Structures are given as structure tokens and as C-alpha cells.
C-alpha positions as CSV (number, residue, x, y, z in Angstrom):
1,M,0.1,-0.2,-0.1
2,K,1.5,3.3,-0.9
3,Y,0.0,5.4,1.7
4,D,-0.9,4.5,5.3
5,F,-4.6,4.1,6.2
6,E,-3.7,1.0,8.5
7,T,-2.5,3.3,11.7
8,L,-4.8,4.4,14.0
9,V,-4.1,8.2,15.2
10,K,-3.5,9.0,18.6
11,R,-6.3,11.4,19.8
12,R,-5.6,13.8,22.8
13,S,-8.2,13.7,25.5
14,A,-9.6,17.0,24.5
15,N,-10.2,16.0,20.8
16,L,-14.2,16.1,20.7
17,K,-14.5,12.6,18.9
18,Q,-12.4,10.9,21.8
19,S,-14.3,13.0,24.6
20,T,-17.5,11.6,23.5
21,I,-16.7,8.2,23.8
22,P,-18.7,6.1,26.5
23,K,-16.3,4.0,28.9
24,E,-17.6,0.7,27.7
25,I,-16.7,1.4,24.1
26,V,-13.2,2.4,25.3
27,E,-12.5,-1.0,27.5
28,A,-13.9,-3.1,24.8
29,G,-11.0,-1.6,23.0
30,N,-13.2,-0.1,20.0
31,V,-13.1,3.1,18.4
32,S,-15.9,5.4,17.7
33,F,-17.6,5.9,14.7
34,D,-19.4,9.1,15.1
35,G,-18.1,12.4,14.0
36,A,-17.4,12.5,10.6
37,E,-13.6,12.7,11.1
38,P,-11.0,9.9,10.0
39,D,-9.1,7.9,12.4
40,F,-6.0,7.4,9.9
41,P,-3.5,10.3,9.3
42,T,-3.9,12.9,6.8
43,A,-1.5,13.2,3.4
44,P,2.3,13.0,3.8
45,V,2.4,16.1,1.5
46,I,0.3,18.2,4.0
47,R,2.2,16.8,7.2
48,R,5.5,17.9,5.5
49,A,4.1,21.5,4.7
50,V,3.1,21.9,8.6
51,R,6.4,20.7,9.6
52,E,8.2,23.4,7.8
53,L,5.6,26.1,9.0
54,A,6.6,25.0,12.2
55,D,10.3,24.9,11.7
56,N,10.1,28.2,10.2
57,G,8.7,29.9,13.4
58,L,6.5,32.5,11.8
59,Y,2.7,32.4,12.1
60,G,1.7,36.0,11.4
61,F,-0.9,37.5,9.2
62,T,-1.3,35.5,5.9
63,L,-3.2,36.6,2.7
64,C,-5.2,35.0,-0.4
65,D,-2.4,35.5,-2.9
66,E,-2.1,34.5,-6.5
67,V,-0.6,31.3,-5.4
68,Y,-3.1,30.3,-3.3
69,R,-6.0,31.0,-5.6
70,K,-4.2,29.3,-8.5
71,S,-3.9,25.9,-6.1
72,V,-7.7,26.3,-5.2
73,C,-8.6,26.8,-8.9
74,W,-6.3,23.5,-10.1
75,W,-8.2,21.6,-7.3
76,M,-11.8,22.2,-8.4
77,D,-10.6,21.4,-11.9
78,H,-8.9,18.4,-11.0
79,S,-10.7,16.8,-8.3
80,R,-14.2,18.2,-9.2
81,G,-14.1,18.7,-12.7
82,T,-15.4,22.1,-12.4
83,E,-13.6,25.5,-14.0
84,I,-13.7,28.3,-11.4
85,L,-12.2,31.9,-11.6
86,P,-9.7,33.1,-9.0
87,E,-11.7,36.1,-8.0
88,W,-14.5,33.7,-6.9
89,I,-12.6,32.5,-3.8
90,V,-13.4,34.1,-0.5
91,P,-11.5,32.7,2.6
92,T,-13.6,32.1,5.7
93,L,-13.1,30.8,9.3
94,G,-14.9,27.6,8.7
95,T,-17.8,26.3,7.0
96,I,-20.3,27.0,10.2
97,Y,-18.7,30.2,10.3
98,S,-19.6,31.0,6.7
99,V,-23.0,29.8,7.1
100,A,-23.7,32.0,9.7
101,T,-22.2,34.8,7.9
102,T,-24.7,34.1,4.9
103,I,-27.4,33.9,7.1
104,R,-26.6,37.4,8.8
105,M,-26.0,38.7,5.1
106,C,-29.3,37.8,3.4
107,T,-32.2,37.7,6.6
108,E,-33.3,39.4,9.4
109,E,-34.0,38.1,12.8
110,G,-37.6,35.8,12.7
111,D,-37.0,34.9,8.9
112,G,-36.9,31.5,7.7
113,V,-33.9,29.5,6.7
114,I,-34.9,26.5,4.6
115,V,-33.5,22.6,5.4
116,T,-34.0,19.3,4.3
117,P,-33.9,16.8,7.2
118,P,-32.5,14.5,7.8
119,I,-29.9,17.2,7.8
120,Y,-26.5,18.2,9.7
121,N,-27.5,19.6,12.8
122,R,-25.3,22.3,13.0
123,Y,-27.1,24.1,10.4
124,E,-30.3,24.5,12.8
125,Q,-27.9,25.4,15.5
126,A,-26.4,28.2,13.5
127,V,-30.2,29.1,12.6
128,R,-31.0,29.5,16.2
129,R,-28.2,31.0,17.6
130,L,-29.1,33.7,15.1
131,N,-32.6,34.2,16.2
132,R,-34.1,32.8,12.7
133,R,-36.4,30.0,11.9
134,T,-35.6,26.7,10.6
135,V,-38.1,25.9,7.7
136,K,-38.0,21.9,7.3
137,C,-38.8,20.4,3.9
138,P,-37.8,16.6,5.1
139,L,-36.6,14.5,2.6
140,I,-38.6,11.8,0.9
141,L,-37.6,8.0,1.3
142,K,-38.5,6.0,-1.7
143,N,-37.2,2.6,-3.1
144,G,-34.0,3.0,-1.3
145,H,-33.4,6.3,-2.3
146,Y,-33.9,9.8,-1.0
147,Q,-35.3,12.5,-2.7
148,M,-35.9,16.3,-2.6
149,D,-39.8,17.2,-1.7
150,F,-39.6,20.0,-4.6
151,E,-43.3,20.8,-3.7
152,A,-42.4,21.6,-0.5
153,I,-39.2,23.3,-1.2
154,E,-41.1,25.7,-3.8
155,E,-43.9,26.3,-0.9
156,A,-41.5,27.1,1.3
157,M,-39.3,29.4,-1.1
158,C,-42.4,31.2,-2.3
159,D,-42.8,32.6,1.4
160,S,-41.2,36.2,1.2
161,D,-39.8,35.6,5.0
162,N,-37.7,32.6,3.4
163,H,-34.6,34.0,2.1
164,L,-32.2,31.5,1.9
165,F,-31.8,27.4,1.3
166,L,-28.9,25.3,3.1
167,L,-27.8,22.4,0.9
168,C,-25.3,20.0,1.7
169,N,-24.0,17.7,-1.1
170,P,-23.0,15.2,-0.5
171,H,-25.7,15.2,1.8
172,N,-24.9,14.8,5.3
173,P,-25.8,12.3,7.1
174,I,-27.4,10.4,4.4
175,G,-24.0,10.2,2.2
176,Q,-26.0,10.7,-0.9
177,I,-25.1,13.0,-3.9
178,W,-27.5,15.3,-5.4
179,D,-27.2,15.2,-9.3
180,E,-27.2,17.8,-11.8
181,T,-31.0,17.0,-12.5
182,E,-31.7,17.7,-8.9
183,L,-29.5,20.7,-8.6
184,S,-31.0,22.4,-11.7
185,R,-34.5,22.0,-10.7
186,L,-33.7,23.4,-7.2
187,A,-31.4,26.5,-8.6
188,A,-34.9,27.1,-11.1
189,L,-36.8,27.7,-8.0
190,A,-34.2,29.6,-6.5
191,E,-34.0,31.8,-9.3
192,K,-37.7,32.2,-9.5
193,Y,-38.4,33.1,-5.5
194,D,-35.0,35.1,-5.2
195,V,-33.7,32.7,-2.7
196,I,-30.1,32.6,-2.2
197,V,-28.9,28.7,-2.2
198,Y,-25.7,28.1,0.2
199,S,-24.0,24.7,-1.0
200,D,-22.1,22.8,1.6
201,E,-19.7,20.7,-0.4
202,I,-17.0,20.1,2.1
203,F,-17.3,16.2,1.4
204,A,-17.4,16.6,-2.3
205,D,-14.0,15.1,-2.9
206,N,-15.2,11.9,-1.1
207,C,-16.8,10.1,-3.8
208,Y,-16.9,6.3,-4.5
209,E,-17.7,3.8,-7.6
210,G,-16.6,6.4,-10.0
211,R,-19.0,8.9,-9.0
212,R,-18.1,12.5,-9.0
213,C,-20.1,15.4,-7.0
214,P,-21.1,18.3,-9.4
215,C,-20.6,21.7,-8.1
216,Y,-23.7,23.8,-7.4
217,L,-22.2,26.8,-9.6
218,S,-21.8,24.6,-12.3
219,V,-25.6,23.9,-13.1
220,P,-27.6,26.5,-15.3
221,G,-28.9,29.6,-13.5
222,A,-27.1,28.7,-10.2
223,K,-24.3,31.4,-10.2
224,S,-26.6,34.4,-9.7
225,H,-27.5,33.1,-6.2
226,G,-24.9,30.1,-5.6
227,I,-22.6,30.2,-2.5
228,T,-20.6,27.0,-2.5
229,A,-18.2,26.0,0.3
230,V,-15.2,24.1,0.0
231,S,-12.6,23.1,2.3
232,L,-9.6,20.6,3.9
233,G,-11.9,19.7,6.5
234,K,-13.4,16.4,5.6
235,S,-11.0,15.5,2.6
236,F,-7.9,15.9,4.7
237,H,-8.9,15.7,8.1
238,F,-8.9,19.6,8.9
239,T,-12.2,19.4,10.8
240,G,-10.6,21.2,13.9
241,V,-8.6,23.9,11.7
242,N,-11.3,26.7,11.5
243,H,-11.0,27.3,7.5
244,A,-13.1,27.2,4.5
245,N,-13.0,28.8,0.9
246,I,-16.3,30.3,-0.3
247,L,-16.9,30.4,-4.0
248,I,-19.4,32.9,-5.3
249,A,-19.2,33.7,-9.0
250,D,-21.8,36.6,-9.0
251,E,-19.9,39.8,-8.1
252,T,-22.7,41.5,-6.4
253,L,-23.4,38.6,-4.2
254,R,-19.7,38.4,-3.5
255,E,-19.5,41.7,-2.7
256,R,-22.3,41.4,-0.2
257,F,-20.5,38.3,1.3
258,V,-17.0,40.0,1.9
259,D,-18.8,43.1,3.6
260,R,-20.4,41.0,5.9
261,R,-17.5,38.7,6.4
262,T,-15.4,41.7,7.2
263,R,-18.1,43.1,9.7
264,D,-18.0,39.5,11.2
265,H,-14.3,40.6,12.2
266,Y,-12.6,38.2,9.9
267,G,-8.8,38.9,9.8
268,S,-6.7,36.7,7.7
269,I,-6.0,33.3,6.5
270,D,-4.7,30.8,9.4
271,P,-0.8,30.2,8.1
272,L,-1.4,26.6,8.8
273,A,-4.4,26.4,6.4
274,Y,-2.8,28.5,3.8
275,E,0.4,26.2,3.8
276,S,-1.9,22.9,4.0
277,V,-4.2,24.3,1.0
278,V,-1.4,25.1,-1.1
279,A,0.6,21.4,-0.2
280,A,-2.8,19.4,-0.5
281,Y,-4.0,21.0,-3.8
282,T,-1.2,19.2,-6.0
283,E,-1.0,15.9,-8.0
284,E,0.2,14.6,-4.8
285,G,-2.6,15.5,-3.0
286,L,-4.9,14.1,-5.4
287,D,-3.0,11.0,-5.7
288,W,-3.5,10.6,-1.7
289,I,-7.3,11.5,-2.2
290,R,-7.7,9.0,-4.7
291,A,-6.0,6.0,-2.5
292,S,-8.2,7.3,0.6
293,N,-11.3,7.1,-1.3
294,A,-10.3,3.7,-2.6
295,Y,-9.4,2.7,1.0
296,V,-12.6,3.8,2.4
297,E,-14.8,2.2,-0.6
298,E,-13.6,-1.1,0.6
299,N,-14.7,-0.4,4.2
300,I,-18.0,0.4,2.9
301,R,-18.2,-2.7,0.9
302,L,-17.4,-4.6,4.0
303,I,-20.0,-3.0,5.9
304,R,-22.5,-3.6,3.5
305,R,-21.8,-7.1,3.3
306,F,-21.8,-7.8,7.2
307,F,-25.4,-6.2,7.3
308,D,-26.6,-7.9,4.6
309,T,-25.7,-11.3,6.3
310,Y,-26.4,-10.4,10.0
311,L,-28.7,-7.4,9.9
312,P,-30.8,-7.8,6.7
313,E,-33.7,-5.7,8.5
314,V,-31.4,-2.9,8.8
315,P,-31.2,-0.8,5.2
316,V,-27.9,0.8,4.9
317,Y,-28.0,4.2,2.8
318,G,-25.5,6.2,1.4
319,G,-22.0,5.2,0.3
320,E,-22.1,7.3,-2.8
321,G,-20.1,10.5,-1.3
322,G,-18.9,11.4,2.4
323,Y,-17.3,8.4,4.2
324,I,-20.4,7.9,6.4
325,L,-23.3,5.4,6.1
326,W,-27.3,5.9,7.3
327,M,-28.6,2.7,8.9
328,D,-32.2,2.3,9.3
329,F,-33.1,0.4,12.7
330,R,-36.6,1.1,12.7
331,N,-37.4,-2.6,11.9
332,L,-35.8,-4.0,14.9
333,F,-36.3,-0.8,17.6
334,S,-39.2,1.5,18.0
335,D,-37.5,3.3,20.8
336,E,-34.2,5.2,20.1
337,R,-33.0,5.1,23.8
338,E,-33.1,0.9,23.5
339,L,-31.3,1.2,20.2
340,K,-28.6,3.2,21.8
341,E,-28.5,1.0,24.9
342,F,-28.0,-2.0,22.6
343,L,-25.3,-0.6,20.4
344,Y,-23.4,1.2,23.0
345,K,-23.7,-1.0,26.2
346,K,-24.1,-4.5,24.5
347,A,-22.2,-4.1,21.1
348,Y,-19.7,-1.6,22.3
349,F,-20.5,0.1,18.8
350,H,-20.3,3.7,18.9
351,V,-22.1,5.8,16.3
352,D,-24.0,8.9,16.0
353,M,-27.9,8.5,16.9
354,G,-30.3,9.7,14.2
355,S,-32.5,11.9,16.6
356,S,-29.9,14.5,16.3
357,Y,-30.6,14.8,12.6
358,D,-34.5,14.4,13.0
359,A,-34.7,10.7,12.4
360,E,-35.1,8.6,15.5
361,C,-33.9,5.1,15.2
362,F,-31.4,5.6,12.2
363,V,-27.6,6.0,13.0
364,R,-24.7,7.5,11.1
365,M,-21.7,5.5,11.1
366,C,-18.2,7.3,10.0
367,V,-16.4,4.7,8.0
368,A,-12.9,6.4,7.1
369,S,-11.0,3.9,10.0
370,P,-8.5,1.4,9.9
371,R,-10.0,-1.7,8.3
372,W,-9.2,-3.8,11.4
373,C,-10.6,-1.2,13.6
374,I,-14.2,-1.8,11.9
375,E,-13.6,-5.7,11.8
376,K,-13.3,-5.7,15.4
377,A,-16.2,-3.5,16.0
378,L,-18.4,-5.7,13.3
379,E,-17.5,-8.8,15.7
380,C,-18.5,-7.1,18.9
381,L,-21.8,-6.4,17.2
382,K,-22.1,-10.1,15.8
383,T,-21.4,-11.2,19.3
384,A,-24.3,-9.2,20.5
385,L,-26.7,-9.9,17.9
386,M,-26.4,-13.6,19.0
387,D,-28.3,-12.9,22.3
388,F,-30.4,-10.3,20.8
């Protein structure tokens, strides 16, 4: 194997994923599969760049220069198949920071922000903290696949109090990619009702089985109202570094966002983020991402085989994009407390519970772990099923 995906990273006690593991899981010697954060080390090219930055000894104010912009443009072309212009790039202090900036930019207190549950819970957290309302248009689960409810979305968008739609692609927590047909239909509605679409695409470098996640800005009509977020966060394990690049094609919209970002007290790019972006967005970084995706894809196949064999009553969704799987335990449990008790206390299997995403008795599993960790956890689950 060219890269190391078998080493389990050491986590400090202050690491969020480490600090939330129940003692039963730790005592069983299992890792946690909650939190969408890999358990193997990031790309060597980044680790070298960070060491060089540390050795140099200067961590001062850092600007978004031509080198940086060219790196992001190159990456969007080679990883995403999307051509962007350098001036579209607006660095921010992270994805949710930029969600909050967008909310402040285009809504007033009491206005609605449209989301499609089951959905990443920190969107609603940002909406709530800024005294806005979450307008929910739940996804429709049909024939083993989730669909957007475009009728409900149109009804929400035609309400003049709802100015913003939060899109997640690949969708978190369901691990599904929205295709160009679906995105085009969404863009047409947003244009019609003058709604801004914020597209969180930080999982978009992690796609499987030959898939590619389309950039929202690439679909017809989206440039006039689209704001797209990309980052190292998921693809290169930078969830703890508060940084993201926001892509905005429309000049007027971009100026509005930059003005709001400035008033939110944005300073400069974190020098660690700068060096990491320039190092990662290269041929070597792309090679590592492809190898990482291939490794995770095998993990996905392993887990699907296990559930097909030992838990056929539990449908497993996702596996298209983002290293997460979405599992439906409703055929076995009607009470999420009982499901959690079984998984955590009897199977020593630590995953995110679906209630965090408005979907009780579902679970989200992060599958970007060394394979031996997954195999060990599945064996524990298998043993627990014998007494179920």
C-alpha cells in the first residue's frame, strides 16, 4: 500500500471525538464511529508542509494571494471537474462560520432558513443562535433512495420571509450525492423566488464507485444566487482547523458576502491552513485522496456485506459520497433509547444517533477508519446479536 491507512491516529483527551466515547467502548478496545472525522493520518504532503511551517517559526497574518488562488482553481478542476475563476474565492473561518455570515447577510431576525432533514444538526444550531427560524422540507425516502420534496421546497421558497436554502452535497448524514438534474431543478426554483442557495460541498472530494459530485455553481442559473463552500475539512482531516473557501461567481453577491465577513471580524487566513491548502491541492494530494477514497470504498463494501448477512432487517443507505453510512434500525427498534443501549452497552458499537438529524432509530456511521478497527467492532456487534 502506497499510503498508510492502517495506523490508528492518537487522539488527545481534548479531541471532541475522543471525549465523547462512552467508557464501555473504550474498555472494549473499540474506536468511535461517530463524528465525521477519519481515524487514519492525513496526507504526507500536508504533514511535511506543516512541519516546515513549524520549523520556520513565523505564524503571522497571511493573505489570499495568487499562489493560493491558483491552487484552489487547480483543485476544483482536477478533483471536481469544475472550472472556477480566481476572483470567486473568498477564504473564511470555517464552514459553519460562513453559514452564519450568509444568514446575517441575507436574512433578518425571525426570517426562515430552509433545510431538508435528516440534515446536519449544526445548520439548525446556527439558525437558532442567530434568532432565525428553521423551515423544514423533509427528504422523501422512496425505493431505497432519498429525494428532495420539490413541492414543499417551492412552497417554502415562495414565502417572502424565507430567503436562504441550505444545501448539503454530498448530503450529510445520508451520504447521497445530488445529481445535476436535481440541482438544476433547485436552481430554477431559487431563481424564480429570489432565494440564495448556500451549498456545503466539503465532502465532495470523497466520492465512490466512480461518482463525481457536481458543484452547484456549474448548473444552469446557479451562479446568480449560489454560494459554495469547499475546504480541507473532510477530505484532508482538518475539521479542527477553522477554515473554508467560499466560491461566489456573482460579483454583487460576492461583494455583499465579503462586506458581511468583514463586519464579522474576519482577519486573515490561518497560516497553517494556507500552507496546507497549497500543499494538498497538488498532484500528490490528489493521488492521496484517490487512494484514501479507494480504501474507504472497501470499508463500505465490508460493512454492507456484514449488514446483508447479519442484519438484513437494517437498510444501509449512502456510500455515494462522504465517508458516512446511514442505517435504518426501525424494523428492530421503536425506541431510540433502547437502540442506543443495545449498540453502546451490549455491542460496544459507537455511532451517531439519528435523533440528532431529526430521524429517530437511524444511525450515522463514519467509515474512514483503519479496516482492522471496523472488523473488530463488527465482531462485537455480531456477538451482541447472538443474544438479541
